[in-house]
C-alpha positions in Angstrom: 15.3 41.9 -65.9 16.0 39.2 -63.2 14.3 36.0 -63.7 15.7 34.9 -60.4 14.7 35.6 -57.0 16.9 36.0 -53.9 17.9 33.0 -53.4 18.7 32.3 -57.0 15.5 30.2 -57.5 13.6 30.8 -60.9 11.1 33.4 -60.7 8.1 32.4 -62.5 5.2 34.7 -60.7 7.9 37.7 -61.0 8.2 36.8 -64.9 4.3 36.4 -65.1 3.6 39.7 -63.8 6.3 41.9 -65.5 4.6 40.2 -69.0 1.3 41.2 -67.6 2.2 44.5 -67.0 3.4 44.8 -71.0 7.0 44.1 -70.5 7.9 41.6 -73.8 11.1 40.7 -72.6 9.4 38.7 -69.3 7.4 36.7 -72.0 10.1 36.4 -73.9 11.9 34.8 -70.6 9.2 32.5 -70.1 8.9 31.2 -73.8 13.0 30.4 -73.7 12.2 28.7 -70.5 9.6 26.6 -71.3 9.6 26.0 -75.2 11.4 22.7 -75.2 9.2 21.1 -72.9 6.2 22.4 -74.4 7.5 21.3 -77.8 8.4 17.6 -76.2 5.0 17.0 -74.9 3.2 18.2 -78.3 5.5 15.9 -80.2 4.5 13.2 -77.9 1.1 13.6 -78.3 1.2 14.2 -82.1 3.8 12.3 -82.9 4.9 14.5 -85.7 7.6 17.3 -85.6 5.8 19.8 -88.3 2.3 19.4 -86.2 4.6 20.1 -82.7 6.2 23.0 -84.1 2.8 24.3 -84.9 1.5 23.5 -81.6 4.6 25.6 -79.7 3.5 28.4 -82.1 -0.4 28.4 -81.1 0.7 27.7 -77.7 2.8 30.8 -76.9 0.5 32.9 -79.1 -2.7 32.1 -77.4 -1.1 32.3 -74.1 0.5 36.0 -75.2 -3.1 37.0 -76.3 -4.9 35.9 -73.5 -2.3 36.3 -70.7 -4.5 38.9 -68.8 -7.2 35.9 -68.4 -4.3 33.9 -66.5 -5.6 34.2 -62.8 -2.4 32.9 -61.3 -4.4 30.3 -59.6 -2.1 27.6 -61.1 1.5 28.1 -62.2 2.0 29.6 -65.3 3.8 26.3 -66.9 0.2 24.5 -65.8 -2.0 26.9 -67.7 0.1 26.7 -70.9 0.9 22.9 -70.8 -3.4 23.0 -70.8 -3.3 24.8 -74.1 -0.6 22.5 -75.7 -2.5 19.6 -74.8 -5.8 21.0 -76.3 -4.2 22.3 -79.5 -2.1 18.8 -80.1 -5.6 16.8 -79.3 -6.9 19.4 -82.0 -4.3 18.3 -84.4 -5.0 14.8 -84.0 -8.7 15.0 -84.4 -7.8 17.1 -87.8 -6.3 14.1 -89.2 -9.3 12.3 -91.4 -6.8 9.9 -92.5 -5.6 8.9 -88.8 -7.2 5.5 -87.7 -5.6 5.7 -84.4 -8.1 5.8 -81.4 -9.4 9.0 -80.6 -9.0 10.3 -77.0 -12.6 10.6 -76.4 -12.6 6.8 -76.6 -14.4 5.1 -73.4 -12.6 2.6 -71.5 -12.8 0.8 -68.1 -12.3 3.3 -65.5 -12.3 1.7 -62.5 -9.6 0.4 -60.4 -7.2 -2.7 -61.9 -5.9 -5.6 -60.3 -2.8 -6.7 -62.3 -2.2 -10.5 -62.2 -0.2 -11.2 -65.0 3.4 -11.6 -64.5 5.9 -9.9 -66.2 9.4 -11.0 -67.5 12.4 -10.0 -66.3 14.9 -8.3 -68.4 18.0 -10.5 -69.3 21.0 -8.6 -67.8 21.1 -4.6 -67.1 20.0 -2.6 -70.3 22.1 0.0 -69.2 25.5 -2.0 -69.4 24.2 -2.9 -73.1 23.4 0.4 -74.7 24.1 3.9 -74.3 22.4 6.7 -72.3 21.4 8.4 -75.7 20.1 4.8 -77.3 18.2 4.4 -74.1 16.5 7.7 -74.4 15.6 7.1 -78.5 14.3 3.4 -77.1 11.9 4.9 -74.5 10.7 7.7 -76.7 10.0 4.8 -79.2 8.2 3.0 -77.0 6.2 5.8 -75.8 5.3 6.9 -79.2 3.7 3.4 -79.9 1.3 4.0 -77.5 -2.6 4.9 -77.8 -2.9 8.3 -78.0 -5.6 7.9 -74.6 -2.6 6.4 -72.8 0.4 8.3 -74.4 -0.9 11.6 -73.1 -1.6 10.7 -69.5 1.8 8.9 -69.7 3.4 12.1 -70.9 1.5 14.5 -68.5 2.0 12.1 -65.3 5.2 10.6 -65.6 7.6 13.1 -68.3 6.1 16.2 -66.9 5.6 15.0 -63.3 2.1 16.6 -63.2 -0.3 15.3 -60.3 -2.9 12.8 -61.1 -5.5 15.7 -60.3 -3.8 18.5 -62.6 -3.8 15.7 -65.2 -7.2 14.9 -64.9 -7.9 18.4 -65.2 -6.2 18.8 -68.3 -7.6 16.1 -70.4 -11.3 16.4 -69.0 -11.1 13.0 -66.9 -11.9 11.8 -64.0 -9.0 10.6 -61.3 -9.9 7.2 -61.8 -9.6 7.4 -65.3 -6.2 8.7 -65.7 -4.9 6.3 -63.1 -6.6 3.5 -65.1 -5.0 5.0 -68.3 -1.8 5.2 -66.7 -1.5 1.9 -65.2 -2.2 0.4 -68.7 0.2 2.7 -70.3 3.3 1.7 -67.4 2.3 -2.0 -68.3 2.2 -1.6 -72.0 5.4 0.0 -72.0 7.2 -2.5 -69.3 6.0 -5.5 -71.7 7.3 -3.7 -75.0 10.7 -2.7 -73.0 11.0 -6.6 -71.8 10.5 -8.1 -75.1 13.1 -5.4 -76.6 15.8 -5.8 -74.0 15.3 -9.9 -74.5 16.1 -10.0 -78.3 20.1 -10.2 -77.7 22.2 -9.1 -80.9 18.9 -7.9 -82.6 18.7 -4.3 -84.1 16.6 -2.4 -81.3 15.8 0.4 -83.5 13.9 -2.1 -86.1 11.6 -3.1 -83.2 8.8 -0.8 -83.0 
């Protein structure tokens, strides 16, 4: 079973067609292709590894059982991201003791003019920390964002979906997505600015 076309490019649509025709190997290949990205997305939103594992399983189980409903109007990956986001948000809402802000919270959705100045980092972070340390620092900062901002940031800047796709997945307006993304980026910039200015401190104890 080939998962690439004649030019060597991954052929998602061909695999989806084979899976819809009843070929389990094709769907297995789709799972293999996307499971790490879906797990990462779910973990960013739920902030819990066990919940992310549950979301991963539920996402592909639902995708498989509803494969005949996939119309191909969007990419298969976009479709399963929608399922994963919904499952992740359901996990958050089921946490009765979770005091984090709900994704349904009303916020200002207008375009904003940012006037505050952001401090410049002292030195080059890449020269002070290894690539793995930087990755962990960034993940910690992303995980510290409120769910309303974190979901938008992950979909737009990590998964690289368009503003319109992100708005559709989260049932938000395009201005709301832009507003939340702006706030998320500013908060991350502030957190990382303060962190990198703390010379000699244990960066992992910061957040």
